[in-house]
N, C-alpha and C positions, 0 to 999 in steps of 0.2 A: 819325810814325804810320805812314805807309806802309811804311816799312822794318820795323817791329814786325809789321804785319799780314802781311808776306811771310814773317817768320820762322814765323807760325802756320800757314801752308799746310802741309799733311800733318803737322801737329803731332801728332796721334795717328792711327796707322795700326790700324784695327780690322778684322778679317776681311778683310785685304788691300785696305782702303779707305783712300784719302787724303782727309782732311777739311780743309776751308779755313775757318778761323774769320772769318767776315766780319763787318762792322759792323752789318747788319741781320738778324737771326734770329727766327723765330717764337718767340712766348712759350712756354715749356713749360708744359703743363697737367698738375698733379701727379694722380696716380691716388688713387682713395680708400683712405684708410689701413686696414690690417688689423693686428690685433695681431701683433708680432714673434714671439712664441711659436707662433703659427700658421704664419707665413710661413717661418720659418727652422727648421722640424722635418724630421727624416728626410733622405731622399735630397735633398730641395730644398735644404737647407742646404749639403750638399756641392757641389751645383751652383753655388751663390752663391760659395763659397770659389774654386772652379775658374774661375768667370767673372771674379771680381775678379782673380785671378792673371793671367788672360789679358790683361785690360785693362791691368794694371800693366805687364806685360812688353812690350806693344806701344806704350805712351806714353814717348816720350823725355824724360829729364831736361832736355837742352838746351831743349826747348820750355817746360818749367816755368820755367826760369831766364829765358827770354826774357819770359815773362809777369811775373816778379817785377821785371825790370829795367825792363819798361815802366810797371809801377805806380810804381816808386821815382822814375822820372824825371818824374813828374807833380807832384812837389812836395806842395804843400798843397791841391791841387784834389781834393777828395774825390768831387765829382760826376763828374769825368772817370776817377778811379780806379774808382769803382763801375761805370761804364759799361763799362770795359775788362775788368774782372772779369766782369760780367754777360755780356758777349759771349763769353767764354771758357767760362764754365759752360754757358751755353745751347747753344753750338757743340758742347760735349762731350756733352751730353745728347742733342741731335739725332743726333749721329754715332752714339751708343750705341743709340739706338732704331732707327735705320736698319739697323744692323749685326745687331742682334738683336730683329727684330719679333715674333717669337713668344714671347719671354721675358715672362712674367708678372710679373717682378720689376721694380720701378721703377728707373729708372737712379740714383737716389740711393745704393743700395747699393754701386754700383760706383765712386762718387765718394769714398769713405772714404780710400783711398791718397793721393789729392791733397790733401785737405782736411787731413789730419794734418800734411802738409809746410807747408801755408799757414798753419796754426795750430799751430806745435809746442808753444807754451806750454800749449795746451789739450787735448793728447793725453795722456790717462790711461791708455791702452791699452798703451803701451810702459814698460818699466822705466827708472828714471833712468839717465842716462849717467856720472854722477859726473865731469863734466868741466867745467872753467872755462878762462878765457883762459890762465892759466899753464900748465895741463897740456897745452893744445893747442900752446902756442908751443914747449913742451919736446918734444912729439912731432914737430913739424916740424924742430925743430933736429937732434933724433936721426936721423929717417928721410931727411931730405935732406943730412945731414952738413955742416950749417953750422958754421962755425968759432965754437966757444965764446969768448965775449968779443968776437966780431967785430961789426960794424955791424948786419948783418942779424939776428943772435941777440939783441943788445941792444935792437933796436927791437922785436921781437917780444915780449920778455919784459917790457920797460918800455913798452908801447905807448901808455900814456896820457900819457907825457911826450916820448918820442923818436918823432916823426912823420917820415914819409918827406919827403925834400927834394923840393920842387916839387908835391907834391900838394895838392889843393884840401882845404882843412879839412873841408868837408862829406863828402867822400869817405873820410876817414880818422877819422870821429867814433867808429868802434867797431872792435874788434879784427879783424873780418872785413875791413873796408876797408883797414886797416893791412896785413894778411897779403896781400891782393890786390896791393899795390903792393910789398911786400918780396919776394914770390916770383915777380915778374914774369919774371925771367930764369931760374928753376929750374922752372917748370911750363909746360905747353903753352899757347900763346898763345890769346887770345879767337878764337872762331870755328872751332876746331878740333872737328869732329864726333867726339864720343867714342863715341856709341852706346849709352851707359848709359841703362838705363830707370828708371823710377819704381820699378819692382819691385827692381832693384839697389841704389837709394838706401835703400829702406826695408829691405832685408835687411842692409845695412851698418849701419843704425841699430839694428835688431834684435840684431845682434851685439855692438855697443857695449853695449847694455843687458843682454845676458845676460853679457857679461864682467864687467860692473860687479857683478852680482849673485853671480858666483864669488868674487871677492875674491883677494888674495894676489898671488903671483907669477904665477899662472896667469892672473890678470886682466890684468896687464901684457903678458904673452905674446900673449894672445889679441887685446888691443887693438892692440898694435904690428902684428901681422900683418894685421889689418883695414885699417889705416891704410896700410901699405905697398902692399897691393894697389890701394886707392883713389888713391894718389898716382900710380900708374901709368897710371890709367884717366881721370882727370878734369883738364880745363884749368882755370886759375886762376879764370876767372869762375864757374865751377861751384863751385868750393871756396868762393868768398866766400859763396855762398848756402847751401851744405852747412854751413859753420862757423856761420851765423846759426841754422841749423835745429838743431844740436847745442846751441847756447847758448839755445836755446828763445826767440829773439826775432828774427823774420823782418825787423823794422823796415820794414814796409810803410806804417806810418803810416796805417793805416784803422781799427784797433780790432778787436777779436773780435767784438763785436755787429753792426758793420757788415759784416764778411765773412760772418758767419753768415746775415744777413738777405739778402744778396745771392744766397746759395746757395739759402735756403729762407726764407720770409716770417716764420715764427714759430720759426726754428731757435734763436735767442739765447735766447728764453724756455725752450725745451725744455732747452737745454744747461744753464741755470741751476738747473733741476730735476733733471737726470741727471748733470751735471758728466762727460759722456762724449760725445765726438764720434760713435763707433760707436753709442752708444745713441739719438742724436739721428737718425742715418740710418735706424736700424731702425724709426722710428715713420713713415717716409715709404713 
């Protein structure tokens, strides 16, 4: 865990501030709720959008991946997973409040870009991608010029039967894990600092959703172009988690209610009522 904690050093740089997510952070005291219709009106709503984009651009996707890796390596220990996520969330809130002390808006508004990646299956604010494992496999085969009928191609297309040799069965239990092993010689190695931000990832996912809405050949062209660019940018560990986000299953084995409750005490109940992550955050 010491290594993981080091990864969190300067995880988010807000207003040229390097933040360290340490193990003991002050409990975040939520502000009094006010109706979202009041808080998100006029110029203030534009300020919120601009602030959210600034936070997204400064937060590195590599650090988000480090969080997910850390949680996944804790196995079935839900308490330890909760503690790790709690430290991450509290550290982010503290860093935001220190960077924007005069902001009347609670830090929860700015957490939406991260939460929708943690809970992709609960994100109703983005159009469907229309992508499953087979579509992703064909995309990798085409854009990486893999030999059709070759071992790598067949493993991706038939990932439930053809498992990479020498891989731990727990690591290749899903398509993302199989792709991680198959593409190890075709993508940048783990630890390569790509510089991609949370904003870049959300923008890519927006492009996939918009392309799916277009349909036809234009959809294929736009999707291929977006993937081609991302293949040049991300290393394979980052791709493993992006694939899981696209397939709307992050496989953190914490459960939606647990993650929401860690972020905000009654968020799970509010989500059941609104079925919207952004709607939940607007109430804080």
